[in-house]
VOTITOR-607016 format. One line per 8 residues: number of its first residue (from 1); their letters; for each residue y, x, z of N, C-alpha, C. Coordinates in steps of 0.02 Angstrom, whole numbers, m for minus. Example, Ala and Ser with C-alpha at 12.3 -4.5 7.8 and 13.67 -1.06 7.14 Angstrom:
BEGIN
1	as	m284,660,390,m225,615,390,m165,660,390 | m112,642,354,m53,684,357,2,645,394
//
This chain:
BEGIN
1	mkhtvvaa	868,m1900,m1030,809,m1909,m1071,781,m1980,m1061 | 771,m2016,m1115,752,m2086,m1109,675,m2091,m1108 | 645,m2071,m1050,573,m2065,m1047,537,m2132,m1058 | 564,m2186,m1029,529,m2249,m1032,524,m2275,m1103 | 581,m2274,m1139,582,m2299,m1208,539,m2255,m1252 | 546,m2189,m1244,510,m2143,m1287,435,m2147,m1274 | 415,m2153,m1210,344,m2158,m1194,313,m2218,m1228 | 349,m2274,m1229,324,m2334,m1263,314,m2321,m1337
9	allcwatl	361,m2284,m1368,355,m2267,m1439,296,m2221,m1452 | 288,m2171,m1409,234,m2123,m1418,166,m2157,m1413 | 162,m2207,m1370,98,m2239,m1357,84,m2297,m1405 | 125,m2304,m1457,114,m2359,m1504,48,m2352,m1540 | 18,m2291,m1538,m46,m2281,m1572,m100,m2326,m1546 | m94,m2351,m1486,m149,m2388,m1454,m167,m2450,m1494 | m120,m2478,m1532,m134,m2539,m1568,m145,m2527,m1643 | m149,m2463,m1661,m154,m2447,m1732,m227,m2443,m1755
17	pafassdt	m240,m2452,m1820,m308,m2445,m1846,m334,m2374,m1836 | m400,m2367,m1837,m431,m2303,m1822,m426,m2255,m1880 | m415,m2279,m1941,m415,m2235,m1999,m348,m2236,m2034 | m329,m2178,m2059,m263,m2172,m2090,m261,m2210,m2156 | m206,m2243,m2170,m196,m2278,m2233,m122,m2293,m2237 | m102,m2323,m2294,m32,m2343,m2298,m17,m2396,m2247 | m67,m2437,m2229,m58,m2487,m2177,m42,m2454,m2110 | m74,m2395,m2096,m60,m2360,m2034,13,m2340,m2031
25	wdsikaql	39,m2309,m2084,109,m2289,m2084,155,m2350,m2079 | 138,m2404,m2115,179,m2464,m2111,182,m2491,m2040 | 125,m2487,m2004,123,m2512,m1936,164,m2468,m1889 | 157,m2402,m1896,196,m2355,m1855,270,m2366,m1868 | 288,m2369,m1931,358,m2376,m1951,387,m2440,m1922 | 349,m2495,m1925,374,m2558,m1899,384,m2556,m1823 | 338,m2522,m1788,344,m2518,m1715,402,m2473,m1693 | 416,m2422,m1733,470,m2377,m1716,538,m2403,m1737
33	ygdrpmls	542,m2433,m1797,607,m2448,m1827,616,m2521,m1848 | 566,m2562,m1835,573,m2632,m1855,580,m2638,m1931 | 629,m2678,m1951,639,m2688,m2024,698,m2647,m2050 | 717,m2594,m2013,772,m2552,m2038,751,m2517,m2103 | 794,m2515,m2153,775,m2483,m2216,768,m2408,m2207 | 721,m2379,m2246,710,m2307,m2245,725,m2279,m2314 | 767,m2228,m2316,788,m2198,m2379,748,m2135,m2393 | 743,m2118,m2456,707,m2058,m2476,740,m1995,m2446
41	gdriiaid	697,m1950,m2420,722,m1888,m2392,728,m1832,m2443 | 719,m1846,m2507,728,m1795,m2558,797,m1763,m2552 | 798,m1697,m2551,860,m1657,m2546,894,m1665,m2477 | 859,m1700,m2431,883,m1706,m2362,836,m1670,m2314 | 770,m1681,m2325,718,m1654,m2281,671,m1611,m2322 | 661,m1549,m2300,611,m1504,m2331,558,m1489,m2279 | 497,m1513,m2291,441,m1502,m2244,404,m1439,m2264 | 386,m1399,m2213,345,m1339,m2223,282,m1348,m2182
49	apyrtpdd	227,m1365,m2215,162,m1375,m2182,108,m1346,m2225 | 54,m1319,m2195,1,m1290,m2236,m36,m1344,m2275 | m62,m1324,m2334,m104,m1369,m2372,m166,m1387,m2331 | m194,m1337,m2299,m251,m1348,m2253,m238,m1304,m2192 | m245,m1332,m2132,m231,m1294,m2071,m284,m1241,m2060 | m265,m1177,m2052,m314,m1125,m2038,m343,m1132,m1967 | m305,m1163,m1922,m327,m1175,m1854,m301,m1245,m1835 | m347,m1294,m1835,m326,m1363,m1822,m292,m1371,m1754
57	aradlaaq	m311,m1329,m1706,m285,m1335,m1638,m216,m1302,m1631 | m195,m1264,m1681,m130,m1230,m1677,m101,m1223,m1748 | m78,m1279,m1774,m50,m1280,m1841,26,m1274,m1837 | 55,m1231,m1878,128,m1223,m1882,155,m1276,m1929 | 195,m1321,m1901,227,m1374,m1941,302,m1367,m1933 | 338,m1368,m1989,410,m1356,m1986,445,m1401,m2036 | 509,m1410,m2025,551,m1446,m2073,623,m1425,m2064 | 659,m1427,m2119,731,m1413,m2117,766,m1474,m2146
65	iiapqgaq	818,m1496,m2110,853,m1557,m2128,927,m1543,m2134 | 958,m1570,m2185,1030,m1565,m2192,1058,m1635,m2204 | 1110,m1652,m2168,1138,m1719,m2171,1171,m1731,m2239 | 1168,m1793,m2263,1205,m1809,m2324,1280,m1805,m2310 | 1318,m1799,m2362,1390,m1790,m2355,1421,m1847,m2313 | 1462,m1828,m2264,1496,m1877,m2223,1457,m1900,m2162 | 1396,m1872,m2151,1355,m1892,m2094,1332,m1830,m2055 | 1300,m1842,m1998,1272,m1789,m1956,1201,m1810,m1937
73	iakvtvvl	1159,m1761,m1921,1091,m1775,m1898,1093,m1788,m1823 | 1066,m1847,m1802,1066,m1865,m1731,997,m1863,m1700 | 945,m1877,m1738,877,m1878,m1711,827,m1863,m1767 | 774,m1827,m1749,721,m1811,m1796,654,m1828,m1763 | 612,m1864,m1797,547,m1885,m1771,491,m1859,m1816 | 439,m1832,m1785,382,m1805,m1821,322,m1850,m1808 | 292,m1877,m1862,235,m1922,m1856,176,m1892,m1893 | 120,m1884,m1858,56,m1867,m1888,15,m1931,m1886
81	denpmpvs	12,m1966,m1942,m12,m2035,m1943,m80,m2044,m1911 | m126,m1997,m1923,m195,m2008,m1901,m211,m1973,m1835 | m163,m1939,m1805,m176,m1911,m1738,m182,m1968,m1688 | m219,m1956,m1633,m227,m2008,m1583,m160,m2032,m1555 | m110,m1988,m1552,m42,m2008,m1533,3,m1989,m1591 | 10,m2034,m1640,44,m2015,m1703,115,m1990,m1694 | 154,m2022,m1650,223,m2000,m1640,219,m1936,m1600 | 221,m1879,m1635,201,m1815,m1607,257,m1777,m1574
89	aifdlqnp	318,m1785,m1597,376,m1752,m1567,439,m1789,m1589 | 487,m1794,m1542,551,m1824,m1557,605,m1776,m1534 | 651,m1760,m1578,708,m1716,m1562,771,m1758,m1559 | 801,m1763,m1500,865,m1797,m1492,920,m1744,m1487 | 965,m1744,m1536,1020,m1695,m1535,1076,m1723,m1491 | 1095,m1684,m1440,1146,m1708,m1394,1213,m1718,m1428 | 1229,m1675,m1475,1287,m1683,m1518,1263,m1679,m1590 | 1269,m1733,m1628,1244,m1732,m1697,1269,m1670,m1735
97	qpgfyfdi	1225,m1644,m1778,1237,m1582,m1813,1233,m1592,m1889 | 1266,m1549,m1928,1260,m1555,m2001,1191,m1538,m2027 | 1153,m1499,m1988,1086,m1481,m2008,1043,m1466,m1948 | 977,m1467,m1958,931,m1455,m1902,867,m1426,m1931 | 838,m1379,m1894,775,m1347,m1913,729,m1345,m1853 | 665,m1362,m1862,616,m1353,m1809,552,m1323,m1838 | 516,m1288,m1795,451,m1259,m1812,410,m1264,m1748 | 354,m1300,m1750,318,m1315,m1688,243,m1309,m1700
105	tmrvngpt	206,m1287,m1648,134,m1281,m1654,102,m1346,m1629 | 61,m1375,m1672,31,m1441,m1659,m44,m1441,m1667 | m76,m1488,m1633,m145,m1505,m1649,m144,m1556,m1706 | m185,m1543,m1757,m193,m1591,m1811,m266,m1613,m1809 | m277,m1674,m1787,m345,m1696,m1769,m390,m1706,m1829 | m361,m1721,m1886,m400,m1731,m1947,m351,m1738,m2005 | m377,m1743,m2066,m333,m1749,m2124,m284,m1808,m2113 | m220,m1796,m2126,m171,m1847,m2109,m107,m1841,m2150
113	pmhviaet	m76,m1896,m2166,m7,m1893,m2189,37,m1869,m2131 | 89,m1833,m2149,140,m1812,m2101,207,m1838,m2125 | 241,m1874,m2081,307,m1900,m2097,359,m1868,m2052 | 415,m1849,m2081,473,m1825,m2043,530,m1874,m2057 | 557,m1904,m2004,609,m1954,m2010,673,m1927,m1979 | 726,m1926,m2016,791,m1904,m1991,837,m1964,m1985 | 867,m1971,m1926,916,m2025,m1915,985,m1994,m1911 | 1031,m2021,m1951,1098,m1993,m1954,1144,m2030,m1905
121	sdgrlfvs	1202,m2000,m1893,1249,m2027,m1845,1277,m2095,m1866 | 1271,m2111,m1931,1294,m2176,m1954,1238,m2228,m1957 | 1179,m2210,m1929,1124,m2258,m1922,1076,m2261,m1979 | 1083,m2219,m2030,1035,m2219,m2085,972,m2181,m2067 | 917,m2201,m2097,852,m2167,m2087,829,m2138,m2154 | 811,m2074,m2152,783,m2039,m2211,714,m2015,m2194 | 667,m2020,m2240,598,m2000,m2226,570,m1959,m2284 | 532,m1907,m2265,493,m1869,m2314,421,m1866,m2289
129	etfvktsg	375,m1857,m2336,304,m1859,m2320,267,m1803,m2355 | 217,m1777,m2321,169,m1731,m2352,100,m1749,m2325 | 49,m1715,m2350,m19,m1727,m2326,m47,m1661,m2301 | m76,m1662,m2242,m104,m1602,m2212,m180,m1609,m2207 | m216,m1563,m2238,m289,m1563,m2232,m309,m1517,m2174 | m369,m1529,m2147,m393,m1490,m2090,m463,m1466,m2104 | m488,m1424,m2058,m556,m1398,m2065,m607,m1439,m2027 | m585,m1496,m1999,m632,m1542,m1968,m653,m1524,m1898
137	qgacsapp	m610,m1489,m1861,m629,m1468,m1793,m617,m1522,m1740 | m583,m1576,m1758,m567,m1627,m1708,m526,m1597,m1652 | m466,m1571,m1668,m428,m1528,m1623,m410,m1562,m1557 | m398,m1628,m1557,m376,m1660,m1495,m431,m1665,m1443 | m494,m1660,m1464,m549,m1662,m1416,m583,m1594,m1408 | m558,m1542,m1443,m587,m1475,m1437,m577,m1448,m1366 | m627,m1412,m1338,m620,m1385,m1270,m560,m1338,m1266 | m529,m1332,m1207,m474,m1285,m1198,m494,m1215,m1219
145	ggdpelal	m445,m1178,m1248,m461,m1113,m1275,m461,m1057,m1225 | m432,m1068,m1166,m427,m1014,m1116,m459,m1032,m1050 | m451,m988,m1002,m477,m999,m935,m436,m1053,m900 | m467,m1109,m877,m429,m1164,m847,m389,m1143,m786 | m417,m1100,m743,m382,m1079,m682,m322,m1036,m700 | m330,m992,m749,m274,m950,m771,m220,m992,m803 | m241,m1043,m841,m193,m1087,m874,m149,m1123,m822 | m180,m1146,m768,m142,m1180,m716,m97,m1131,m678
153	anlgqmsi	m122,m1070,m668,m82,m1020,m632,m19,m1002,m671 | m24,m1001,m737,33,m982,m779,74,m1041,m804 | 52,m1102,m786,84,m1162,m813,160,m1161,m800 | 197,m1173,m851,270,m1177,m845,307,m1112,m859 | 271,m1057,m865,306,m995,m882,331,m1000,m955 | 391,m976,m966,421,m982,m1032,455,m917,m1052 | 454,m902,m1116,492,m846,m1142,536,m871,m1199 | 595,m842,m1204,645,m862,m1254,662,m801,m1297
161	dvagtapg	661,m810,m1362,680,m756,m1407,726,m783,m1460 | 781,m750,m1472,828,m769,m1525,839,m707,m1568 | 821,m712,m1631,827,m654,m1675,827,m678,m1747 | 862,m639,m1789,861,m653,m1860,895,m718,m1878 | 880,m744,m1936,909,m807,m1959,853,m858,m1969 | 873,m921,m1967,824,m974,m1980,799,m968,m2051 | 735,m986,m2063,708,m980,m2131,747,m1022,m2180 | 753,m996,m2241,784,m1035,m2294,731,m1077,m2329
169	vkgggkla	751,m1109,m2381,705,m1151,m2420,703,m1124,m2491 | 643,m1117,m2518,635,m1091,m2585,677,m1131,m2635 | 709,m1097,m2678,749,m1130,m2728,823,m1131,m2711 | 840,m1109,m2651,911,m1104,m2633,941,m1172,m2620 | 1004,m1179,m2637,1039,m1242,m2627,1067,m1248,m2557 | 1088,m1310,m2538,1122,m1320,m2475,1078,m1304,m2414 | 1013,m1319,m2418,969,m1304,m2361,967,m1230,m2347 | 961,m1190,m2399,959,m1117,m2390,1026,m1092,m2366
177	slasrlsr	1080,m1120,m2391,1147,m1100,m2369,1157,m1114,m2295 | 1133,m1172,m2273,1137,m1189,m2202,1099,m1138,m2160 | 1039,m1120,m2182,997,m1074,m2143,1030,m1006,m2134 | 1070,m985,m2183,1100,m919,m2179,1152,m914,m2123 | 1174,m972,m2096,1224,m971,m2043,1194,m985,m1974 | 1128,m988,m1970,1095,m1006,m1908,1045,m952,m1887 | 1039,m942,m1822,989,m896,m1795,925,m936,m1778 | 871,m900,m1773,807,m931,m1755,793,m918,m1681
185	mdvdishp	780,m972,m1644,761,m966,m1574,690,m991,m1565 | 649,m951,m1529,581,m971,m1513,573,m978,m1438 | 543,m1033,m1417,526,m1043,m1346,451,m1049,m1342 | 419,m1002,m1307,347,m1004,m1295,335,m1030,m1225 | 293,m1082,m1221,281,m1117,m1157,208,m1110,m1139 | 195,m1085,m1078,126,m1082,m1053,108,m1150,m1024 | 63,m1184,m1058,41,m1251,m1035,m25,m1268,m1069 | m74,m1293,m1031,m139,m1309,m1063,m136,m1368,m1111
193	shsgmqmd	m87,m1411,m1103,m78,m1467,m1149,m142,m1507,m1157 | m169,m1531,m1100,m231,m1570,m1102,m219,m1638,m1134 | m261,m1655,m1182,m252,m1716,m1221,m281,m1778,m1188 | m324,m1768,m1137,m361,m1824,m1108,m425,m1840,m1145 | m436,m1805,m1201,m496,m1816,m1242,m544,m1757,m1237 | m526,m1706,m1198,m566,m1645,m1193,m614,m1650,m1134 | m672,m1620,m1142,m724,m1623,m1091,m731,m1555,m1057 | m734,m1556,m990,m749,m1495,m953,m820,m1473,m969
201	qisllfip	m827,m1411,m992,m892,m1388,m1017,m943,m1377,m961 | m920,m1377,m898,m966,m1368,m841,m983,m1436,m810 | m932,m1474,m792,m944,m1539,m760,m960,m1594,m809 | m943,m1584,m872,m952,m1633,m925,m910,m1696,m913 | m857,m1690,m872,m810,m1744,m861,m748,m1732,m904 | m715,m1785,m922,m654,m1778,m962,m598,m1749,m919 | m561,m1702,m948,m504,m1672,m913,m446,m1720,m916 | m414,m1736,m860,m358,m1783,m861,m302,m1761,m908
209	mryvesvg	m271,m1809,m940,m215,m1795,m985,m158,m1762,m947 | m132,m1709,m975,m73,m1675,m948,m42,m1633,m1003 | 17,m1651,m1024,49,m1616,m1079,124,m1608,m1066 | 157,m1571,m1108,229,m1560,m1103,264,m1624,m1125 | 295,m1658,m1077,328,m1721,m1092,396,m1711,m1123 | 434,m1662,m1099,501,m1651,m1126,521,m1579,m1120 | 562,m1557,m1167,592,m1491,m1165,666,m1501,m1180 | 709,m1485,m1131,781,m1490,m1141,810,m1421,m1152
217	idldgagf	850,m1414,m1204,879,m1349,m1221,955,m1355,m1220 | 987,m1313,m1179,1059,m1309,m1175,1081,m1242,m1205 | 1135,m1243,m1243,1164,m1182,m1271,1234,m1173,m1241 | 1246,m1114,m1214,1312,m1098,m1185,1334,m1151,m1134 | 1285,m1175,m1095,1300,m1222,m1041,1309,m1294,m1062 | 1298,m1310,m1125,1306,m1379,m1149,1241,m1402,m1181 | 1228,m1467,m1177,1167,m1495,m1206,1163,m1484,m1281 | 1104,m1465,m1305,1094,m1455,m1377,1042,m1504,m1404
225	vdmtgsis	981,m1500,m1379,928,m1545,m1402,879,m1559,m1346 | 854,m1620,m1343,799,m1639,m1300,740,m1656,m1344 | 684,m1622,m1332,623,m1638,m1369,575,m1676,m1324 | 548,m1730,m1349,495,m1767,m1315,429,m1749,m1348 | 380,m1728,m1307,316,m1706,m1333,263,m1760,m1331 | 201,m1738,m1343,144,m1783,m1345,81,m1741,m1340 | 22,m1774,m1342,m40,m1736,m1341,m51,m1698,m1406 | m9,m1710,m1456,m14,m1672,m1518,9,m1600,m1510
233	lsenprlg	48,m1585,m1458,70,m1516,m1447,9,m1472,m1434 | 9,m1413,m1462,m47,m1367,m1452,m48,m1340,m1381 | m104,m1311,m1363,m107,m1273,m1301,m57,m1215,m1306 | m21,m1202,m1251,32,m1151,m1251,77,m1158,m1313 | 112,m1216,m1317,150,m1229,m1378,209,m1181,m1387 | 226,m1170,m1450,286,m1132,m1468,332,m1179,m1506 | 395,m1178,m1486,446,m1219,m1519,499,m1173,m1548 | 510,m1178,m1613,562,m1140,m1646,617,m1187,m1668
241	lavpqstr	680,m1165,m1659,737,m1205,m1679,789,m1160,m1711 | 831,m1190,m1753,890,m1154,m1778,947,m1168,m1731 | 982,m1115,m1711,1039,m1121,m1666,1098,m1084,m1696 | 1159,m1103,m1678,1218,m1068,m1706,1216,m993,m1690 | 1237,m953,m1737,1236,m880,m1727,1285,m859,m1672 | 1331,m903,m1653,1379,m887,m1600,1350,m898,m1530 | 1289,m923,m1525,1259,m939,m1459,1255,m876,m1416 | 1277,m882,m1353,1276,m826,m1307,1228,m836,m1248
249	svdvtmid	1206,m897,m1234,1158,m908,m1181,1116,m969,m1196 | 1054,m967,m1172,1007,m1022,m1182,976,m1041,m1115 | 973,m1105,m1100,938,m1131,m1042,886,m1182,m1065 | 825,m1175,m1041,771,m1220,m1060,741,m1252,m997 | 732,m1318,m999,699,m1354,m944,639,m1391,m973 | 580,m1375,m946,518,m1408,m967,494,m1454,m911 | 475,m1515,m928,445,m1562,m881,380,m1586,m911 | 325,m1583,m872,262,m1608,m899,246,m1677,m868
257	tdgtvaka	192,m1707,m892,175,m1775,m872,153,m1781,m800 | 139,m1725,m766,124,m1725,m695,187,m1715,m653 | 245,m1709,m685,307,m1701,m650,326,m1629,m635 | 287,m1581,m659,304,m1511,m649,367,m1494,m689 | 414,m1461,m656,477,m1441,m688,481,m1365,m690 | 495,m1337,m747,503,m1264,m754,567,m1251,m792 | 601,m1196,m774,664,m1179,m806,663,m1105,m828 | 700,m1092,m881,707,m1023,m905,778,m1014,m932
265	hkdlpgf	804,m953,m925,873,m938,m946,872,m871,m983 | 913,m866,m1034,921,m803,m1068,992,m794,m1093 | 1022,m736,m1076,1087,m717,m1103,1076,m676,m1166 | 1117,m690,m1216,1110,m657,m1281,1167,m607,m1290 | 1154,m553,m1324,1208,m503,m1334,1263,m531,m1377 | 1325,m506,m1364,1382,m527,m1403,1385,m491,m1469 | 1437,m501,m1506,1444,m469,m1572,1457,m394,m1564
//
């Protein structure tokens, strides 16, 4: 996991303007990719995000990506332009795949464009965009939702569930066909995901930043995907992925920004 390089990318928000605009996206794009050309993600990336988040602190954001003919998906980046840490999640596929699906619970701090960037094995970049409205709760600074002591006691506990098929995309086509061959895996992680912007309601001091820095997922003993997180991850985040239906075992390793390491394993029934 390339923590140093990725951390620098995640923290690029520090030099960005305070308000979302096309200039904000242009600045993020330049810091992440320089002058590399970005191609339209139409028919490559299908984003599934609510028109308005029912719960700003736990918004379900998903996308399904299928590689163009002759290429494979190597990396997927999720950017919430106006979040305090816009580069919200990065998925590095250990072996490039013809398609990829993610579904993740995020904090959406305010109305924002959302960009999903897919990098293919031949070095091309594809991007799709949507706009997510919020109810104005200021999710990144909202007080923790649970008991702090209980949250720390349970920190790092994980559950893995693999069932059914990955969601398809309305209208059918190649994205839906891909989904029919993949199972859905959910990883639920117990973690307070402190943003560094939240205030202790008793001491009135800011709670130190502590979030899920990385989640490594191995399938059948081999690397599948490494996810790099950010303060955009919700409290007790859930990560959903599409995995091959032939998968027989899953291993998950979570590392947070305090260096806590947690592991979980699950064997799946055969045919």
